[in-house]
C-alpha positions as CSV (number, residue, x, y, z in Angstrom):
1,M,156.5,8.5,149.7
2,R,158.4,5.4,149.4
3,I,159.6,4.3,146.1
4,N,159.3,0.7,145.4
5,S,162.6,-1.2,144.5
6,V,161.4,-3.1,141.5
7,E,163.8,-6.0,140.6
8,Q,164.7,-5.8,136.8
9,K,163.4,-8.8,135.2
10,G,164.0,-8.0,131.4
11,Y,162.7,-4.8,129.3
12,A,159.0,-5.0,130.4
13,N,160.0,-4.2,133.7
14,G,162.1,-1.2,132.7
15,I,160.6,2.4,131.9
16,M,162.6,3.6,128.8
17,D,161.4,6.1,126.5
18,W,157.4,4.5,126.6
19,K,155.5,6.7,124.2
20,I,151.5,7.4,125.3
21,F,149.4,9.3,123.4
22,V,146.6,10.7,124.8
23,R,143.4,12.7,124.1
24,Q,142.6,16.1,125.5
25,D,141.0,14.7,128.6
26,L,144.4,12.7,129.1
27,V,143.0,9.4,128.5
28,V,145.2,6.9,126.4
29,A,144.3,6.2,122.9
30,K,147.2,3.9,122.2
31,A,151.0,3.2,124.1
32,S,153.7,1.0,124.4
33,E,152.7,-2.7,125.3
34,F,155.0,-2.0,128.5
35,F,152.9,0.8,129.6
36,Y,149.8,-1.4,129.2
37,E,151.7,-4.0,131.2
38,F,152.6,-1.6,133.9
39,V,149.3,-0.1,134.6
40,G,147.2,-3.4,134.2
41,E,143.3,-2.6,134.3
42,N,143.8,0.9,135.1
43,S,144.7,1.7,131.7
44,F,141.3,3.1,131.0
45,R,141.9,6.3,133.8
46,P,143.6,9.8,132.6
47,V,147.1,9.3,133.0
48,S,146.8,12.4,135.1
49,E,145.2,10.1,138.1
50,L,148.5,7.9,137.7
51,L,150.4,10.6,139.0
52,L,150.7,13.0,141.9
53,P,148.0,15.4,142.3
54,E,149.6,18.1,141.8
55,D,151.6,17.0,138.7
56,G,148.2,15.9,137.4
57,E,146.6,19.4,137.7
58,L,149.9,20.8,135.7
59,L,149.3,17.9,133.1
60,K,145.3,19.0,132.8
61,K,146.4,22.9,132.3
62,A,148.9,22.1,129.8
63,V,146.1,20.4,127.5
64,E,143.3,22.9,128.6
65,A,145.8,26.0,127.9
66,D,144.7,28.2,125.0
67,T,148.3,28.4,123.9
68,F,150.2,24.8,124.2
69,Q,153.4,25.0,125.9
70,P,155.7,21.5,126.2
71,L,156.0,20.2,129.4
72,E,158.5,18.4,131.5
73,L,158.4,17.1,135.1
74,I,160.1,14.6,137.5
75,T,157.3,13.0,139.3
76,V,155.9,9.7,140.3
77,L,154.4,7.4,138.1
78,H,152.1,4.4,139.9
79,N,149.6,1.8,138.8
80,L,147.3,1.9,141.7
81,K,148.5,-1.2,143.0
82,D,151.6,-2.4,144.5
83,S,154.3,-0.2,142.1
84,V,155.6,2.9,142.2
85,R,158.3,5.0,140.0
86,N,160.2,8.2,139.9
87,V,160.1,9.2,136.2
88,Y,160.9,12.2,133.8
89,L,157.6,13.1,131.9
90,R,157.4,15.0,128.6
91,L,154.3,16.1,127.2
92,E,154.3,17.6,123.8
93,Q,152.0,17.7,120.6
94,S,152.4,14.7,118.2
95,E,151.5,14.0,114.6
96,Q,149.3,11.4,115.6
97,T,145.4,11.6,114.9
98,E,142.3,9.7,116.3
99,N,139.3,10.1,114.0
100,G,141.0,13.6,112.8
101,I,141.5,14.8,116.2
102,P,145.4,15.3,117.2
103,L,146.9,13.1,120.1
104,Y,149.2,14.3,122.8
105,Q,152.4,12.5,123.2
106,I,153.6,11.9,126.9
107,T,157.1,10.2,127.0
108,V,158.3,8.6,130.4
109,S,161.5,7.5,131.5
110,D,162.0,5.9,134.9
111,I,164.9,8.3,136.4
112,H,166.9,5.1,137.9
113,D,166.7,3.3,134.1
114,L,167.8,6.7,132.8
115,E,171.1,6.1,135.2
116,N,171.7,3.0,134.3
117,R,171.2,3.9,130.5
118,N,173.6,6.7,130.8
119,L,176.3,4.6,132.4
120,R,176.2,1.9,130.0
121,L,176.4,4.4,127.3
122,E,179.3,6.3,128.6
123,Q,180.8,2.8,129.4
124,S,180.3,2.0,125.3
125,I,181.5,5.4,124.5
126,L,184.7,4.6,126.6
127,K,184.8,1.7,124.7
128,Y,184.6,2.3,121.5
129,R,186.7,5.4,121.6
130,H,189.6,3.0,122.6
131,F,188.9,0.8,119.9
132,M,188.5,3.6,117.2
133,T,192.3,4.8,118.8
134,L,193.6,1.2,118.1
135,E,192.8,1.3,114.8
136,D,195.1,3.1,112.1
137,V,192.1,5.0,110.2
138,Y,190.8,7.9,109.7
139,F,186.8,8.4,110.2
140,F,184.6,10.7,108.4
141,E,180.8,11.9,109.0
142,Y,179.3,13.8,106.1
143,L,176.0,15.8,106.9
144,I,173.9,15.7,103.5
145,E,171.6,18.7,104.0
146,Q,174.7,21.3,105.3
147,D,176.7,19.5,102.6
148,S,179.7,19.6,105.1
149,I,182.3,16.8,106.2
150,T,184.4,16.1,109.3
151,V,187.7,14.1,108.8
152,Y,189.1,12.9,112.1
153,K,191.5,10.2,113.6
154,Y,191.3,8.9,117.3
155,V,194.3,9.3,119.7
156,N,194.3,8.5,123.3
157,E,190.4,8.4,123.1
158,R,189.9,11.5,121.3
159,A,189.1,12.5,118.0
160,M,191.5,14.6,116.4
161,N,189.9,16.5,113.5
162,Q,192.1,17.0,110.2
163,F,189.1,18.9,108.7
164,E,185.9,20.1,109.0
165,G,184.1,22.5,106.7
166,P,182.2,22.7,103.6
167,M,182.5,19.8,101.2
168,N,184.2,22.3,98.4
169,A,186.5,23.5,100.8
170,L,188.0,20.2,101.5
171,I,188.0,19.6,97.5
172,R,190.2,22.8,97.2
173,N,192.7,21.5,100.1
174,V,193.3,18.3,98.0
175,E,193.7,19.8,94.7
176,Q,196.1,22.6,96.3
177,A,198.0,19.9,97.9
178,H,198.5,18.3,94.5
179,E,199.1,21.4,92.8
180,G,201.8,21.0,90.1
181,S,201.5,17.4,89.3
182,D,198.5,15.8,87.1
183,I,195.9,15.5,89.0
184,S,193.0,15.0,86.3
185,R,192.5,11.5,87.7
186,L,192.3,12.2,91.5
187,E,189.4,14.7,90.4
188,D,187.7,11.8,88.8
189,Q,187.7,10.0,92.0
190,L,186.9,13.1,94.4
191,R,183.9,13.6,91.7
192,T,183.0,10.2,92.5
193,F,183.4,10.3,96.4
194,C,181.2,13.7,96.4
195,A,178.5,11.6,94.5
196,H,178.3,8.8,96.9
197,L,178.0,11.2,100.0
198,R,175.7,13.7,98.4
199,N,173.4,11.0,96.9
200,G,173.4,9.4,100.5
201,D,174.5,6.2,99.1
202,N,173.2,3.3,101.4
203,F,177.0,1.5,101.2
204,F,180.0,2.4,98.8
205,E,183.5,1.4,98.4
206,M,186.2,3.2,96.6
207,E,190.0,4.0,96.3
208,F,192.1,6.8,95.7
209,V,194.8,6.2,93.5
210,S,197.1,9.3,92.5
211,G,199.3,8.3,89.0
212,Q,198.9,5.4,86.7
213,E,201.6,3.1,88.4
214,D,201.2,3.5,92.0
215,K,199.0,1.2,94.0
216,G,195.8,2.3,95.9
217,I,196.9,5.3,98.7
218,W,193.6,5.5,100.1
219,K,190.5,3.0,100.7
220,V,187.3,4.4,101.7
221,K,184.0,2.4,102.8
222,G,181.1,4.6,103.7
223,A,177.3,4.0,104.7
224,R,174.2,6.4,105.2
225,I,173.4,5.7,109.2
226,P,170.1,4.0,109.4
227,K,168.7,6.1,112.3
228,K,170.1,9.1,111.0
229,R,169.3,9.3,107.5
230,D,170.6,13.0,107.1
231,M,174.2,11.5,107.8
232,V,176.9,9.4,105.5
233,A,179.8,8.0,107.7
234,G,182.8,5.9,107.2
235,I,186.6,5.1,107.0
236,I,189.6,5.8,105.1
237,T,192.3,3.7,105.5
238,P,195.5,5.3,104.3
239,D,198.6,4.0,102.7
240,R,200.5,1.8,104.9
241,N,204.0,3.1,103.5
242,R,202.9,7.1,103.7
243,E,205.5,9.7,104.9
244,K,203.6,12.7,105.4
245,E,200.9,11.9,108.2
246,A,201.5,14.2,111.5
247,Y,203.6,12.4,113.6
248,Y,200.9,13.0,116.7
249,L,198.6,10.5,114.5
250,T,201.0,7.7,114.5
251,P,201.8,4.7,117.1
252,A,205.2,6.3,118.1
253,A,203.4,9.3,119.5
254,R,202.3,7.9,122.7
255,D,204.2,8.1,125.8
256,A,205.1,4.6,127.1
257,G,204.6,4.9,130.9
258,T,200.8,7.1,130.6
259,G,199.6,6.2,126.9
260,L,199.6,10.2,126.8
261,L,201.0,11.9,123.9
262,N,204.7,12.3,124.4
263,K,206.5,15.5,124.0
264,R,207.5,16.0,120.4
265,A,203.7,14.8,119.4
266,W,201.8,17.4,121.8
267,T,204.1,20.2,121.0
268,E,203.6,19.6,117.0
269,Y,199.7,19.5,117.4
270,T,199.6,22.3,119.9
271,I,201.8,24.4,117.3
272,E,199.4,23.1,114.6
273,Q,196.3,24.2,116.5
274,L,197.5,27.7,117.1
275,N,199.1,28.4,113.6
276,R,195.1,28.4,112.8
277,K,194.8,31.8,113.9
278,D,191.1,31.4,114.5
279,H,191.6,33.5,117.7
280,S,189.6,30.8,119.6
281,T,190.0,30.7,123.0
282,R,192.5,28.0,124.2
283,W,194.7,27.5,127.4
284,L,198.3,26.0,127.6
285,V,198.5,24.4,130.8
286,I,201.8,23.0,132.9
287,I,201.0,20.4,135.6
288,D,204.3,19.5,138.0
289,I,203.7,17.0,140.7
290,D,205.0,18.7,143.6
291,D,207.8,17.5,145.5
292,F,208.1,13.9,143.4
293,K,211.6,13.5,144.4
294,H,210.5,12.7,147.5
295,I,208.1,10.6,146.9
296,N,210.2,8.2,144.8
297,D,213.1,8.6,147.4
298,T,210.7,7.8,150.2
299,Y,207.8,5.3,148.7
300,G,210.3,3.9,145.9
301,H,210.1,4.2,142.0
302,I,207.4,1.5,141.6
303,F,205.3,3.9,143.7
304,G,206.3,6.8,141.9
305,D,205.6,5.4,138.1
306,Q,201.9,4.4,139.9
307,V,201.8,7.9,140.8
308,I,202.3,9.1,137.1
309,R,200.1,7.0,135.7
310,R,197.5,7.3,138.1
311,V,197.7,11.3,138.1
312,A,197.4,10.4,133.8
313,E,194.4,9.2,134.3
314,I,192.7,11.5,136.6
315,M,193.5,14.0,134.0
316,Q,192.2,12.2,131.1
317,V,188.9,11.5,132.7
318,L,188.3,15.1,133.8
319,V,189.9,16.7,130.8
320,G,187.7,14.5,128.5
321,Q,187.0,15.7,124.9
322,R,187.9,19.3,125.9
323,G,191.9,19.0,125.6
324,V,194.8,17.2,124.7
325,I,197.1,15.7,127.5
326,G,200.7,15.1,127.3
327,R,203.4,14.4,129.4
328,F,207.1,16.2,128.8
329,G,208.7,13.7,130.9
330,G,209.3,12.9,134.6
331,D,206.7,14.2,136.8
332,E,205.5,17.3,134.5
333,Y,202.5,17.1,132.1
334,V,200.9,19.6,129.4
335,I,197.2,20.5,128.5
336,L,195.8,22.3,125.4
337,L,192.5,23.0,126.6
338,E,190.5,23.6,123.5
339,K,186.8,23.8,124.9
340,V,186.8,25.9,127.9
341,E,185.5,28.8,127.0
342,T,185.5,30.8,130.5
343,R,188.1,31.8,133.1
344,E,185.5,30.3,135.6
345,Q,185.0,27.3,134.0
346,L,189.1,27.0,133.9
347,K,189.3,27.6,137.2
348,T,186.5,25.0,138.4
349,L,188.2,22.3,136.5
350,L,191.6,23.3,137.7
351,K,189.9,23.3,141.2
352,T,188.7,19.4,140.4
353,I,191.8,18.2,139.3
354,A,193.8,19.2,142.3
355,K,191.1,18.1,144.4
356,E,191.0,14.5,142.6
357,F,194.8,14.3,142.9
358,A,194.4,14.8,147.0
359,L,191.9,12.3,147.4
360,A,193.5,9.5,144.9
361,F,196.5,8.5,147.3
362,D,196.8,7.7,151.2
363,P,196.7,11.2,152.8
364,K,200.1,10.5,154.5
365,T,202.0,10.4,150.5
366,H,200.3,13.8,150.1
367,V,200.5,14.1,146.2
368,T,199.7,17.7,145.0
369,A,200.6,19.4,141.8
370,S,201.4,23.2,141.0
371,I,199.7,24.3,138.0
372,G,200.8,27.1,135.7
373,V,198.1,28.6,132.5
374,S,198.5,30.9,129.9
375,E,195.8,32.3,127.4
376,Y,195.8,32.0,124.1
377,P,195.3,34.7,121.8
378,V,195.5,37.0,124.9
379,D,199.1,36.0,126.1
380,G,200.2,35.8,122.7
381,S,199.5,33.6,119.5
382,E,203.2,31.6,119.1
383,Y,204.0,28.4,121.0
384,E,207.0,29.7,122.6
385,E,205.6,32.7,124.0
386,L,203.0,31.1,125.4
387,M,204.5,27.7,127.0
388,R,207.2,30.9,128.9
389,K,204.4,32.8,130.5
390,A,202.5,29.1,131.4
391,D,206.3,28.3,132.7
392,K,206.7,31.5,134.9
393,A,203.3,30.9,136.2
394,L,203.7,27.6,137.2
395,Y,207.0,28.9,139.1
396,L,205.1,31.7,140.7
397,A,202.6,28.9,141.9
398,K,205.9,26.8,143.2
399,E,206.9,30.0,145.0
400,K,203.9,30.5,147.0
401,G,203.8,27.4,148.6
402,K,202.8,24.8,145.9
403,N,199.7,23.0,145.6
404,R,197.7,25.8,143.6
405,H,197.4,27.2,140.1
406,I,198.1,30.5,138.6
407,I,196.6,31.7,135.5
408,Y,199.2,34.0,133.9
409,E,198.3,37.9,133.5
410,E,200.9,40.6,132.7
411,R,200.0,43.1,135.2
412,L,200.3,41.0,138.2
413,H,203.1,38.9,137.0
414,G,205.5,41.4,134.9
415,K,206.2,41.3,131.4
416,L,209.0,38.6,129.6
417,E,212.2,39.5,129.5
418,S,212.1,41.2,125.8
419,D,216.0,41.1,125.1
420,D,215.7,37.3,125.3
421,M,214.3,36.5,121.7
422,Q,217.4,35.1,120.4
423,N,217.3,32.7,123.3
424,M,213.6,31.8,123.7
425,A,213.7,28.4,122.6
426,M,215.7,27.9,125.8
427,A,213.6,30.2,127.8
428,Y,210.5,28.8,127.8
429,A,211.9,25.1,129.0
430,V,209.5,23.9,131.2
431,S,210.6,20.2,131.9
432,K,213.5,19.6,134.7
433,E,214.8,17.4,131.9
434,K,215.4,20.2,130.1
435,K,216.9,21.9,132.9
436,R,219.2,19.3,133.8
437,E,220.6,19.1,129.8
438,V,221.1,22.9,129.9
439,I,223.1,23.0,133.0
440,T,225.0,19.9,132.2
441,K,225.9,21.5,128.9
442,M,226.6,24.9,130.9
443,I,228.9,23.0,132.9
444,T,230.9,21.1,130.2
445,E,231.4,24.4,128.5
446,L,232.9,25.8,131.8
447,C,235.4,23.2,132.3
448,V,236.0,22.9,128.3
449,S,236.3,26.6,127.6
450,G,236.7,28.1,130.9
451,V,234.8,30.6,133.3
452,N,234.9,33.5,131.0
453,S,232.4,31.2,128.5
454,I,229.5,31.6,130.7
455,V,230.4,34.9,133.1
456,K,231.6,37.0,130.7
457,K,228.6,36.8,128.2
458,E,225.6,38.5,128.7
459,E,223.4,35.9,126.7
460,R,224.8,32.9,128.4
461,L,223.9,34.5,131.8
462,Q,220.3,35.7,130.2
463,Q,219.8,32.2,129.4
464,I,220.2,31.1,133.2
465,R,217.9,33.8,134.4
466,S,215.3,33.1,131.9
467,L,215.5,29.4,132.8
468,F,215.0,29.6,136.5
469,D,212.8,33.0,136.3
470,L,215.7,35.0,137.9
471,D,215.7,38.8,137.7
472,G,219.7,39.1,138.4
473,I,223.0,37.1,138.7
474,T,225.7,39.1,140.8
475,I,229.3,37.4,141.0
476,Y,232.4,38.4,143.6
477,S,235.7,37.0,143.5
478,E,239.1,37.6,145.3
479,S,236.9,38.2,148.7
480,G,234.9,40.9,147.3
481,A,237.6,42.8,145.6
482,Q,236.5,42.0,142.0
483,L,233.3,42.3,140.2
484,V,233.2,39.4,138.1
485,C,229.7,40.0,136.4
486,R,226.4,41.7,137.4
487,N,223.5,40.9,135.2
488,G,219.9,42.3,135.8
489,N,218.3,45.4,136.2
490,Y,219.5,46.2,139.8
491,M,218.3,49.4,141.4
492,V,221.1,50.8,143.0
493,E,225.3,51.1,142.2
494,V,227.3,48.3,143.1
495,P,228.2,47.9,146.3
496,D,231.6,47.0,147.4
497,G,231.7,43.1,147.9
498,R,234.6,43.2,150.4
499,G,232.0,44.3,153.2
500,L,230.2,40.7,152.9
501,F,233.4,38.8,153.2
502,E,234.3,40.7,156.6
503,D,230.6,40.3,157.9
504,E,231.1,37.3,160.4
505,K,227.1,37.4,160.6
506,Y,226.5,37.0,157.0
507,L,229.1,33.7,156.3
508,A,227.6,32.7,159.2
509,L,224.3,32.1,157.2
510,F,225.9,29.9,154.7
511,G,225.4,26.3,155.9
512,D,227.8,23.7,155.7
513,D,227.3,22.6,152.3
514,D,228.0,26.7,151.4
515,N,224.8,27.5,150.3
516,F,222.7,30.3,151.5
517,I,218.8,30.0,150.6
518,E,216.4,32.7,151.3
519,S,212.7,32.8,150.4
520,N,212.2,36.2,152.1
521,T,215.3,38.3,152.8
522,L,212.7,40.1,155.2
523,K,214.0,37.3,157.8
524,L,217.3,38.9,157.5
525,R,216.5,41.8,159.6
526,F,217.4,40.6,162.9
527,Q,219.9,37.8,161.6
528,D,222.1,40.4,160.0
529,P,220.7,43.9,159.9
530,A,223.6,44.8,157.5
531,A,223.2,42.3,154.8
532,F,219.6,43.0,155.0
533,A,220.1,46.8,154.3
534,V,222.2,46.0,151.3
535,M,219.4,44.0,149.7
536,Q,216.8,46.0,150.7
537,K,219.0,49.1,148.6
538,Q,218.8,46.4,145.6
539,E,215.4,45.5,146.2
540,I,216.0,41.7,146.5
541,G,213.2,39.5,147.9
542,A,214.6,36.4,147.5
543,S,218.1,34.7,146.7
544,L,220.3,31.6,146.1
545,Q,223.9,32.0,147.1
546,C,226.9,29.7,146.6
547,L,230.2,30.5,148.6
548,S,233.3,28.9,147.3
549,R,236.7,29.1,149.5
550,K,240.4,29.1,148.6
551,E,242.5,27.2,150.8
552,G,239.3,27.1,153.3
553,V,239.3,31.0,153.4
554,P,235.8,32.2,151.5
555,N,236.8,33.9,147.8
556,V,233.8,33.9,145.4
557,I,230.2,34.3,145.9
558,V,227.8,33.4,143.6
559,N,224.4,35.4,143.6
560,F,221.0,34.3,142.0
561,D,218.7,36.9,143.0
562,V,214.9,37.4,142.5
563,F,213.7,41.3,143.1
564,N,210.5,42.6,144.5
565,R,209.1,39.3,145.6
566,N,209.5,36.2,147.6
567,R,210.3,32.9,146.2
568,K,210.0,29.3,147.4
569,W,212.7,27.6,145.8
570,S,212.0,24.0,144.2
571,D,214.3,21.3,145.4
572,E,215.4,20.9,141.4
573,D,215.9,24.9,141.3
574,I,218.3,24.4,144.2
575,T,220.4,21.5,142.9
576,L,221.1,22.7,139.7
577,L,221.8,26.7,140.7
578,T,224.1,25.5,143.5
579,I,226.1,23.0,140.8
580,L,226.7,25.7,138.5
581,G,227.4,28.2,141.4
582,H,230.0,26.0,142.7
583,C,231.2,25.0,139.5
584,I,231.9,28.7,138.7
585,G,233.2,29.5,142.1
586,N,235.7,26.6,142.1
587,L,236.8,27.9,138.3
588,L,237.5,31.2,139.6
589,N,239.5,30.3,142.4
590,Y,241.4,28.0,140.1
591,S,242.1,30.8,137.7
592,E,243.1,33.4,139.8
């Protein structure tokens, strides 16, 4: 059946929550004036005759049944003249009567009108969330029957709850925060505040003052919601000179480029939520745009900035109120997902994000992202541990070819190094900016304190391994005659390094930049069987090696190894590790 397209000319032409009260024979007893306008002279007919025949029969059976059950239909309503509308219809019992006989209520809404209304409501919600974000105030909602209150503030169009629970619990929290001081005046003010809420006052204003000489610290305005009489809501305006407010709630917490939380703010908020120890499922998600340096170099930094902003917008829309998004700098983002309960829901969200990234730009640009995830409390309860595991999952996603997500699982991805607890803060570093910072400090230390400040200290080598997800580091000097260091759980005894320096096929693997980078050592089987045999014995699956020459002769090799797995080395890791490797090699050449 063809549905007529009705031009909107005011509310009279829209079908939105029309209330129709009918007798058991489905003849109208009373209805919205817009229903009468729509059906005209056919208002005397049973409503069942204005629907599709099969739906009219369902309506009859519902009211004739011995035990009534509400009925919902997607059907067609027509006025038997010139207008036909797709509608949602609900039949239910009502409190209305006619001559003491109960009437049934039918609610009708046009499907297209519902869609338009939902769109308008969504736009209004987004608009008002933005307004509430701009306003530096707290909001509260009090449910009278439950005697419970929620206090929150909007950041990045998302409500950040500061308290949620029984009113008495909030009072205890306030009293504990002022323990040790004269709180008698504050207690009086709390009693006044509670009375306003519990009485359901239509409107009230008050101030909280702590101390005889202080000015008002908190100004409160509240009112009972007219169409939700069981709720009192309002705003709390804090003292502008306050110092104890959480950083993530301040205007300074925003990243200038995207409007997301900056690194400090997101970290502070996430640690606060994890410290609740409520065991609710939360997911820590690290997102890194693939090959962003190539995008910048190819299309320019202005376009790169557009990519950064667009990716942030996509995540804000898709994550919505389910989590808090931050930018760690450069092309790295982090998300704390708080309202995604199952792994299946998580996978669906991550898949949707990836598809949106792919379609948001010209196909030639090819913007994709790698994603690593850890789960609280399954993978740990502390921020550092969870971030390290999400970071490991991220780099595994990079190794496997990028443009994918990996959710950390210990049985699949292995344990984190247990002997690295003292360097955990360094090890969980997830941003390229952080890696650059650490490597820069190490190179400065090498130049100032000498090569032994790194290569002879286990904890410094462990930092490098944890930072770059390496399993081992080996350094040979004096053309293989000296083993400078070997850090990691290698499977066999130390091989004599001189064979490597004498193997022309092996040395030919190094490029003009004196770097040898292999993501899968199986490829060496035919290129250099001897080198392949050595790596197989040591169970090296991938390796990045730096060769340093002394007077043109190969003299030092620095090996960064990965065991029992392949690895696709990222451009950033290649750059930083080769800089570090050649710095170590050149200093060893100089010190001999």
